[in-house]
C-alpha positions in Angstrom: 66.5 84.8 78.5 68.6 83.9 75.1 72.2 82.5 74.6 73.8 85.3 74.5 72.7 87.0 78.0 73.1 83.8 79.6 77.1 83.6 78.0 77.2 87.3 78.9 76.1 86.7 82.6 78.2 83.5 83.7 81.5 85.8 82.0 80.6 89.0 84.3 80.5 86.1 87.2 83.0 84.7 86.1 85.2 87.8 86.3 83.5 89.1 88.9 85.7 86.3 91.1 89.1 86.9 89.4 92.0 88.7 91.9 93.8 91.0 91.0 97.6 91.1 93.1 99.9 93.8 91.9 103.4 92.6 93.3 104.4 89.9 92.6 101.5 90.6 89.5 99.7 87.4 89.3 95.3 86.6 88.9 93.9 84.3 91.5 90.1 83.0 90.4 88.2 82.5 93.8 84.3 82.1 93.6 83.9 81.4 97.5 84.1 83.9 100.6 85.3 82.9 103.9 82.8 80.2 105.0 81.7 81.9 108.2 79.5 84.1 108.0 77.8 87.7 109.0 74.8 85.3 110.9 77.5 83.7 112.6 79.8 86.5 113.6 76.8 88.3 115.8 76.3 84.9 117.1 80.1 84.8 118.3 80.0 88.8 119.6 76.4 87.7 121.7 78.4 84.5 123.0 82.1 85.2 123.4 83.1 85.6 126.6 87.3 87.4 127.8 89.5 84.6 128.1 87.7 82.8 125.5 90.0 80.6 123.1 89.6 80.9 119.6 90.2 78.6 117.3 90.8 78.9 113.3 91.4 77.4 110.3 91.1 78.6 106.2 90.4 76.4 103.1 92.8 76.3 100.5 95.5 78.3 101.8 99.5 77.3 101.7 100.2 77.5 105.1 98.0 75.1 106.4 99.6 73.0 104.6 102.4 72.8 107.2 100.5 73.0 110.2 99.2 69.3 111.7 95.6 69.3 111.9 92.3 70.6 110.8 93.1 74.1 111.9 96.0 76.4 111.7 95.4 79.4 114.0 94.8 80.1 117.9 94.3 83.5 119.3 93.1 84.8 123.1 89.6 87.0 123.3 90.4 89.3 125.8 87.1 92.0 125.6 87.4 95.1 126.5 90.9 96.8 126.1 92.0 100.4 127.6 95.6 101.9 126.2 95.4 102.9 130.6 96.6 99.0 130.7 99.3 98.4 128.6 102.6 100.1 128.0 103.6 100.3 124.4 107.2 100.5 123.5 107.5 103.4 121.0 107.2 102.1 117.5 104.6 99.5 118.2 101.5 101.4 118.5 99.9 99.8 115.7 100.3 96.5 117.1 98.0 97.7 120.3 93.6 97.8 119.3 91.4 99.6 122.1 88.4 98.4 121.5 85.2 96.8 122.9 85.4 92.9 122.0 89.1 92.6 121.0 91.4 89.1 120.7 94.9 89.1 120.7 96.9 86.8 118.7 100.0 86.1 117.0 101.1 86.1 113.2 103.9 86.8 110.7 104.6 90.9 111.9 104.4 90.2 115.6 102.2 89.7 118.6 98.8 92.1 118.3 95.1 92.9 119.6 92.4 93.5 116.9 88.9 93.3 116.7 86.9 90.0 117.3 85.2 90.7 114.0 88.6 90.8 111.9 89.9 87.4 113.7 86.6 85.7 112.4 86.8 86.4 109.2 87.9 82.8 108.5 86.8 79.6 107.2 86.4 77.1 109.9 86.2 78.5 113.8 86.0 77.1 116.9 85.9 78.8 121.1 86.7 77.0 123.5 86.0 77.5 127.2 87.0 77.0 130.7 84.4 75.8 133.2 83.5 74.9 137.1 83.4 70.9 135.6 87.4 71.1 136.0 88.2 73.8 138.1 85.2 74.0 140.7 87.1 76.0 143.1 89.0 78.2 141.2 87.3 82.2 140.9 87.6 82.2 137.0 87.2 85.6 136.5 89.0 86.9 139.4 91.8 84.1 137.5 91.6 85.9 134.1 92.9 89.2 135.5 96.3 87.3 135.2 95.6 86.4 132.2 94.8 90.0 130.9 98.5 90.9 132.1 99.8 88.7 130.6 99.1 88.9 127.6 98.6 92.3 127.0 103.2 91.9 128.1 102.9 90.1 125.3 101.8 92.8 122.5 104.5 93.6 119.9 107.0 90.5 120.7 108.2 89.1 117.1 106.9 85.8 115.8 108.4 82.6 116.2 109.4 80.9 113.6 110.6 78.2 114.8 108.0 77.4 117.6 110.4 77.9 120.5 108.0 77.0 123.8 111.2 77.2 126.3 111.6 80.6 125.5 109.0 83.4 125.3 110.3 86.5 123.9 109.1 85.1 120.4 105.8 84.2 120.0 103.6 81.3 117.3 100.0 82.0 117.8 99.6 78.9 120.0 102.8 79.8 122.1 101.3 82.8 122.6 98.1 81.3 124.4 99.9 78.6 126.1 102.5 81.5 127.4 99.1 82.9 128.9 97.4 80.0 130.1 99.7 77.9 131.4 98.9 77.3 134.9 95.6 75.5 134.3 96.3 73.8 130.4 97.0 70.8 131.6 93.8 70.6 133.5 92.5 70.2 130.1 94.5 68.3 128.8 96.3 70.3 127.0 100.0 69.2 127.1 103.0 69.9 124.9 104.1 66.9 122.5 106.8 66.1 120.1 105.5 67.8 117.0 107.1 68.0 113.3 106.0 71.3 111.8 107.6 73.1 108.8 110.2 70.4 109.2 110.9 71.4 112.6 110.8 68.8 115.5 110.3 69.8 119.0 107.8 69.9 122.1 104.8 72.0 120.8 101.5 73.3 120.4 99.4 73.0 116.6 95.6 74.5 117.2 93.9 71.2 117.1 95.6 70.3 120.6 93.2 73.1 122.1 90.3 71.0 121.1 90.0 68.2 124.8 86.7 67.0 125.8 87.9 69.0 129.1 86.5 72.2 127.5 83.5 73.8 127.2 82.8 74.6 122.6 80.7 77.6 122.8 80.4 77.6 119.4 81.5 76.0 116.4 81.1 77.8 112.8 78.8 75.6 110.6 81.4 74.8 108.5 83.3 72.3 111.1 81.3 69.2 110.8 80.8 67.7 114.4 82.4 64.6 113.7 85.6 66.7 112.5 85.5 67.9 116.6 84.8 64.0 117.5 87.7 62.9 115.9 89.9 65.3 117.0 88.9 65.0 120.8 89.9 61.6 120.7 92.9 61.9 119.4 93.6 64.6 121.9 92.5 61.9 124.9 94.2 58.9 123.2 97.5 60.5 122.6 98.1 62.7 125.9 
């Protein structure tokens, strides 16, 4: 291959990694893609069960700089959703997705459901699960019925930019997960902590707070180092 061909190929490779945003207009060079690859998404689809807590994060996203910890988002896996299970307020139809494998979470648009494949478009992913080791006398399958109902009641609620865990009228991502599961979370060493997020200091949870030694980690993406998970668990154990 001559030098002209090498230069041309490198230029075309560089050019193919440029993203164009029209509003506002700017160019972004992004040679990477999501670190959670297709094979890991397939594994997630095979492993995940209703009630699992989803923790994810991204590289080089600005919002991550304002959220303490390694991870930046949390959600809840519902499994199969049906329109007959929920009453959607007029104007909020787009917040509900009916499907076989569905996650619910809160983002700036509010609380909504989407296919688990869409949720997995991220750089770091961990799946947490309740277990009989911590709850030997609880029928986890039956208990999830009430969690599922609570979750769907939150469809369309606005995002809580104040992170006020004393009022579930608006919900942040961790607040939504907490509101659905607060009856058992203390058993897993998940408790509200004094945190400062975006200059707001109050009792709240950040995504890292869910990663404790009590939960079963049924999946973690290859992009998440085991040493990072252990460090987070150790911090949560000592700061309880």
